[in-house]
C-alpha positions as CSV (number, residue, x, y, z in Angstrom):
1,M,161.6,161.6,95.0
2,A,160.5,160.2,91.6
3,D,158.6,162.9,89.6
4,Y,158.6,165.4,92.4
5,D,162.2,166.1,91.3
6,K,161.9,165.3,87.6
7,N,158.5,166.5,86.6
8,P,156.7,168.4,89.3
9,S,154.6,170.8,87.1
10,P,151.5,168.6,86.7
11,Y,151.4,167.9,90.5
12,L,151.8,171.6,91.4
13,Q,149.2,172.6,88.9
14,Q,146.7,170.2,90.4
15,A,147.7,171.1,94.0
16,F,146.9,174.7,93.4
17,S,143.9,174.4,91.2
18,E,140.7,175.9,92.5
19,N,138.1,173.1,92.7
20,S,135.8,171.5,95.2
21,Y,138.3,168.8,96.1
22,R,140.4,171.5,97.8
23,L,137.5,171.9,100.3
24,L,137.5,168.2,101.0
25,E,141.2,168.2,101.4
26,W,141.4,171.0,103.8
27,T,138.1,171.3,105.7
28,V,138.5,168.3,108.0
29,F,142.3,168.4,108.2
30,M,142.2,172.1,109.4
31,G,139.3,171.4,111.7
32,V,141.1,168.5,113.4
33,L,144.3,170.7,113.7
34,G,142.3,173.3,115.7
35,S,144.3,176.3,117.0
36,I,148.0,176.4,116.2
37,S,148.7,179.7,117.7
38,N,152.2,179.9,119.4
39,K,152.8,176.2,118.6
40,R,156.1,174.7,117.4
41,V,155.2,172.6,114.4
42,L,157.1,170.0,112.4
43,D,155.6,169.6,108.9
44,L,156.7,166.3,107.3
45,A,156.7,165.6,103.6
46,C,156.2,169.4,103.2
47,G,156.7,169.5,99.5
48,D,156.8,173.1,98.2
49,G,155.7,174.4,101.6
50,R,152.0,174.8,101.0
51,L,150.9,173.6,104.5
52,T,154.0,175.0,106.1
53,R,152.9,178.5,105.1
54,V,149.3,177.9,106.2
55,L,150.6,176.9,109.6
56,A,152.7,180.1,109.8
57,H,149.6,182.2,108.8
58,G,147.7,180.5,111.6
59,G,150.1,181.9,114.2
60,A,152.5,179.0,114.8
61,S,155.6,180.3,116.6
62,K,158.0,178.1,114.6
63,V,157.5,175.7,111.7
64,L,160.1,173.4,110.2
65,G,159.2,171.8,106.9
66,L,161.0,168.6,106.0
67,D,161.0,166.7,102.7
68,V,163.3,164.5,100.6
69,S,162.7,166.3,97.2
70,S,165.4,168.9,96.4
71,E,163.1,170.4,93.7
72,M,160.2,170.8,96.1
73,L,162.3,172.3,98.9
74,E,163.9,174.8,96.4
75,R,160.4,176.0,95.5
76,A,159.5,176.1,99.2
77,M,162.5,178.2,100.1
78,E,161.9,180.6,97.1
79,Q,158.4,181.3,98.5
80,N,159.9,181.9,101.9
81,A,162.5,184.4,100.7
82,P,162.4,187.9,102.2
83,G,160.0,190.1,100.3
84,K,157.8,187.3,99.1
85,P,154.1,187.8,100.0
86,E,153.9,184.3,101.7
87,A,157.3,184.6,103.4
88,F,157.8,184.0,107.1
89,P,161.6,184.0,107.3
90,G,161.7,184.3,111.1
91,V,159.2,181.5,111.7
92,V,159.5,179.1,108.8
93,S,162.5,177.0,107.8
94,F,163.1,174.0,105.6
95,D,165.5,171.0,105.5
96,R,166.1,167.9,103.4
97,I,165.4,165.1,105.8
98,S,163.5,161.8,105.3
99,A,160.8,160.9,107.8
100,T,162.4,157.4,107.9
101,D,165.6,159.0,109.3
102,D,166.3,157.2,112.6
103,L,168.7,159.9,113.9
104,F,167.1,163.2,113.3
105,K,165.9,165.0,116.4
106,W,164.6,168.6,116.4
107,E,166.4,170.8,119.0
108,E,163.1,171.1,120.9
109,Q,160.3,168.7,120.5
110,A,157.2,169.9,118.5
111,D,153.8,170.7,120.0
112,L,152.3,169.4,116.7
113,V,153.5,167.2,113.9
114,T,151.7,167.5,110.6
115,A,151.8,165.8,107.2
116,M,149.8,166.3,104.1
117,Y,150.5,162.8,102.6
118,L,153.3,160.8,104.2
119,F,152.5,157.2,105.2
120,H,151.7,156.1,101.7
121,Y,155.4,156.6,100.8
122,A,156.4,153.8,103.1
123,R,157.5,151.0,100.8
124,N,157.0,148.4,103.6
125,V,155.8,148.1,107.2
126,D,159.4,148.6,108.5
127,E,159.4,152.0,106.8
128,L,156.0,152.7,108.2
129,N,157.3,152.0,111.7
130,Q,160.3,154.2,111.1
131,M,158.0,157.0,110.2
132,G,156.1,156.4,113.5
133,R,159.3,156.5,115.5
134,F,160.3,159.7,113.8
135,I,157.0,161.3,114.8
136,G,157.1,160.0,118.3
137,R,160.8,161.1,118.9
138,N,160.1,164.6,117.7
139,L,156.7,165.2,119.4
140,K,156.6,166.3,123.0
141,K,154.4,164.6,125.6
142,G,150.8,165.7,125.2
143,G,151.6,166.8,121.6
144,R,149.4,165.9,118.6
145,F,150.0,164.4,115.2
146,V,147.6,165.1,112.3
147,T,148.0,163.7,108.8
148,Y,146.0,163.6,105.5
149,T,146.6,160.2,104.0
150,I,145.5,157.4,101.7
151,N,142.3,155.8,103.1
152,P,143.1,152.2,104.2
153,D,139.6,151.2,103.1
154,Y,139.8,152.8,99.6
155,D,138.8,150.4,96.8
156,F,141.2,151.2,93.9
157,T,139.3,148.9,91.6
158,N,136.1,150.9,92.0
159,A,137.3,154.3,90.8
160,P,135.5,155.9,87.7
161,V,137.5,155.7,84.5
162,D,137.3,159.5,84.2
163,M,138.5,160.2,87.7
164,E,141.3,162.5,86.6
165,K,138.9,164.6,84.6
166,R,136.6,164.9,87.6
167,I,139.1,165.4,90.4
168,G,142.5,166.2,88.8
169,F,144.3,162.9,89.6
170,R,143.9,159.1,89.3
171,Y,145.6,156.0,90.5
172,G,147.2,153.0,88.8
173,I,147.2,149.5,90.2
174,V,150.6,147.9,90.3
175,D,150.8,145.0,92.8
176,P,148.7,145.7,95.9
177,P,149.5,147.2,98.3
178,A,151.6,149.0,95.6
179,Y,149.9,151.6,93.4
180,T,150.8,154.8,91.6
181,L,149.5,158.4,91.8
182,L,149.0,159.8,88.3
183,I,148.5,163.4,87.2
184,K,148.8,163.7,83.4
185,D,152.4,162.4,82.8
186,F,153.4,162.8,86.5
187,E,153.8,159.5,88.3
188,V,154.8,158.6,91.8
189,P,154.7,155.2,93.6
190,I,152.5,154.9,96.6
191,W,151.5,152.1,99.0
192,Q,148.2,151.5,100.8
193,W,148.6,150.2,104.4
194,G,145.8,149.0,106.6
195,R,144.3,150.7,109.6
196,D,145.9,148.1,112.0
197,E,149.4,148.8,110.4
198,H,149.0,152.5,110.8
199,E,147.7,152.3,114.3
200,E,150.4,149.8,115.4
201,A,153.2,152.1,114.0
202,L,151.8,155.0,116.0
203,K,151.3,153.0,119.2
204,K,154.8,151.6,119.1
205,A,156.0,155.3,118.9
206,G,154.1,156.2,122.1
207,L,151.0,157.7,120.5
208,S,147.4,157.0,121.6
209,N,143.9,158.4,121.1
210,I,144.2,157.4,117.4
211,E,141.2,158.6,115.4
212,W,140.1,158.4,111.8
213,H,138.2,161.4,110.4
214,P,136.2,161.0,107.2
215,L,136.2,163.8,104.7
216,E,133.2,166.1,104.4
217,F,132.3,169.5,103.0
218,P,131.9,172.5,105.4
219,P,128.3,173.3,106.4
220,E,128.0,176.2,104.0
221,H,128.9,173.9,101.0
222,Q,126.5,171.0,101.7
223,D,125.0,171.7,98.3
224,L,128.1,170.1,96.7
225,M,127.3,166.7,98.3
226,P,125.1,165.2,95.5
227,G,127.8,165.9,92.9
228,W,130.5,164.3,95.0
229,A,128.6,161.3,96.2
230,W,130.7,159.1,93.9
231,Y,133.9,160.1,95.7
232,L,132.5,160.3,99.3
233,N,131.1,156.8,98.9
234,N,134.6,155.6,98.2
235,P,137.1,158.3,99.3
236,S,140.7,157.8,98.5
237,C,141.9,159.9,101.4
238,I,141.2,160.4,105.1
239,V,142.4,162.4,108.0
240,L,144.3,160.5,110.8
241,S,145.1,162.0,114.2
242,A,146.8,160.9,117.4
243,H,148.2,162.2,120.7
244,K,151.5,161.4,122.4
245,S,150.8,160.1,125.9
246,D,151.7,162.3,128.8
């Protein structure tokens, strides 16, 4: 997909950089996930397998990472090769499948479906609904879906001009709801959909108990709040969760 195949280095450098944004990105997401011990997990838009490996570390019994980028999947599979320090060859596997695929069905439905960035790749509401159907079809009754996604309320026009210097990435305005994610010379198209559109896609797929979880720092890092007020007052991302009805 776009620069994920052609020019992934700037994205990967930013994704693995050690900065305070990592705390915002992971704290609430992992807190909402809760225990994943012995769970079957389907990780959508898995990229190079960063979250997939975290899930295996957390005790998941089986994790399947899906993505459309051949380059990202190749990197993910390299990290999962026997002998690699982050390898879980008996637990983790990967496949090149789009989350808009209307036919894919995992051999057993997942206890948990995850996605670190997914819905903003939907180019229109039809694709957003396809993603919802994909999640619902592959999630067992009583299972949970958790995603880290573009905040429907984010004001792209109110971002500081030096956002990339502060946080490692920035956004370009194309033709709302179309935007671009920019990291140095890395560029990928994204779309911002509203809360109602997200929730409707999930409800149509049989999911309920839909909740939006704002980002926050963990209690031991509350001292970072003043320096990040500019972002937390207009956060570009948010955590979204839902359950599949019994």
